[in-house]
C-alpha positions in Angstrom: 0.0 0.0 0.0 1.4 3.4 -1.0 1.2 6.3 1.3 1.4 9.9 0.1 2.9 12.8 1.9 0.4 15.6 2.5 0.6 18.5 0.1 2.4 21.4 1.5 1.3 25.0 1.0 4.2 27.2 0.1 4.6 30.9 0.4 4.9 32.5 -3.1 5.7 36.1 -4.1 3.1 38.8 -4.3 3.3 41.4 -7.1 4.1 44.9 -6.0 1.0 47.1 -5.5 -0.7 49.7 -3.3 -1.3 47.7 -0.1 0.3 47.9 3.3 0.8 44.1 3.7 0.4 41.1 1.5 1.2 37.4 1.5 0.3 34.5 -0.7 0.3 30.8 -0.4 -0.1 28.1 -3.0 -0.8 24.4 -2.9 -1.2 21.5 -5.4 -4.4 19.5 -4.9 -4.2 15.7 -4.5 -6.4 15.1 -7.6 -7.8 17.5 -10.1 -11.2 18.6 -9.2 -13.9 20.8 -10.6 -14.4 23.1 -7.5 -14.7 26.8 -8.3 -12.5 29.2 -6.4 -15.5 30.1 -4.2 -16.3 26.4 -3.5 -12.7 25.8 -2.6 -12.7 28.9 -0.2 -15.9 27.8 1.4 -14.5 24.3 2.0 -11.3 25.7 3.4 -13.0 28.2 5.8 -16.5 26.9 6.5 -15.7 23.2 6.7 -12.5 23.5 8.8 -12.5 21.8 12.2 -14.7 23.6 14.7 -11.8 24.8 16.9 -10.0 26.3 13.9 -13.1 27.9 12.5 -14.0 29.3 15.9 -10.5 30.7 16.5 -10.6 32.3 13.0 -14.0 33.9 13.8 -12.9 35.2 17.3 -9.6 36.7 16.0 -11.3 38.3 13.0 -14.3 39.6 15.0 -12.9 40.5 18.4 -9.1 41.0 17.9 -9.1 42.7 14.5 -12.6 44.0 14.8 -13.9 43.1 11.4 -17.6 43.8 10.9 -18.7 40.4 9.7 -22.1 39.0 8.5 -23.6 36.0 10.4 -21.4 32.9 9.7 -24.3 31.0 8.2 -25.2 33.8 5.7 -25.0 32.2 2.2 -24.1 35.5 0.6 -20.8 35.6 2.7 -18.0 33.2 3.3 -17.5 32.8 7.1 -18.9 36.3 7.5 -16.7 37.9 4.8 -18.4 39.7 1.9 -18.1 38.2 -1.5 -16.9 41.0 -3.7 -16.3 38.9 -6.8 -16.9 35.2 -7.6 -15.8 33.8 -10.9 -15.0 30.1 -11.6 -11.2 30.7 -11.1 -11.2 33.7 -8.7 -13.1 34.6 -5.5 -12.5 37.9 -3.8 -13.6 38.4 -0.1 -13.5 41.5 1.9 -13.8 42.5 5.6 -13.4 45.9 7.2 -12.7 47.2 10.7 -11.8 50.6 12.1 -8.1 49.6 11.9 -7.9 48.1 8.4 -9.5 46.6 5.3 -8.6 43.1 4.3 -9.1 41.5 0.9 -8.6 37.7 0.4 -8.2 36.6 -3.2 -8.6 32.8 -3.7 -7.6 31.4 -7.1 -7.9 28.1 -8.8 -4.8 28.6 -11.0 -5.4 25.2 -12.6 -7.4 22.1 -11.8 -4.4 20.9 -9.7 -3.5 24.2 -8.0 -5.0 26.7 -5.6 -3.8 29.8 -4.0 -4.8 32.5 -1.5 -3.5 36.0 -1.3 -4.2 38.3 1.6 -4.0 42.1 1.2 -4.2 44.5 4.1 -4.9 48.3 3.8 -4.3 50.1 7.0 -6.7 52.8 8.1 -4.9 53.5 11.4 -1.3 52.4 10.5 0.3 52.4 14.0 -2.5 50.4 15.6 -3.0 48.1 12.6 0.8 47.3 12.4 0.8 46.5 16.2 -2.2 44.1 15.9 -0.9 42.5 12.7 2.5 41.9 14.3 0.8 39.7 16.8 -1.8 38.1 14.4 0.5 37.6 11.4 2.2 34.3 12.6 -1.1 32.7 13.4 -2.6 34.0 10.1 0.3 32.4 8.1 0.0 29.1 9.9 -3.8 29.0 9.4 -3.6 30.0 5.8 -1.2 27.1 5.0 -3.2 24.7 7.1 -6.6 25.6 5.5 -5.1 25.4 2.0 -3.5 22.0 2.7 -6.6 20.6 4.2 -8.9 21.8 1.4 -6.4 20.4 -1.2 -6.4 16.9 0.2 
């Protein structure tokens, strides 16, 4: 019986642009599938284990202060507004007094998925201070969710 190593999400470069912070992670899926970018994002976020999903919600809502829709609202993904949804790209957005965040999920091919996070600071000093604490958790969770959704 063959065993396969789990797919690893890797950090990839983000094109220069007008944002205050950005990171991107990419993963190969175990087998090509027909999920759209939105379906992949929903699976990653809304079908993650309860403790992970709850931790994400608490950090987003109470630490960063995002104004989120109810988690079960079908017009949102885990409370994040769907700004754009096309077969290969989904763009989600959340805002707080400190910053605006945009998540761009992409199905770059049937075998590949990526997530890019862009932050736009409204209150730069406070946003940088919060992000310094949240960033390591964000990066770990982004990799974990991509890897889990890809397998």
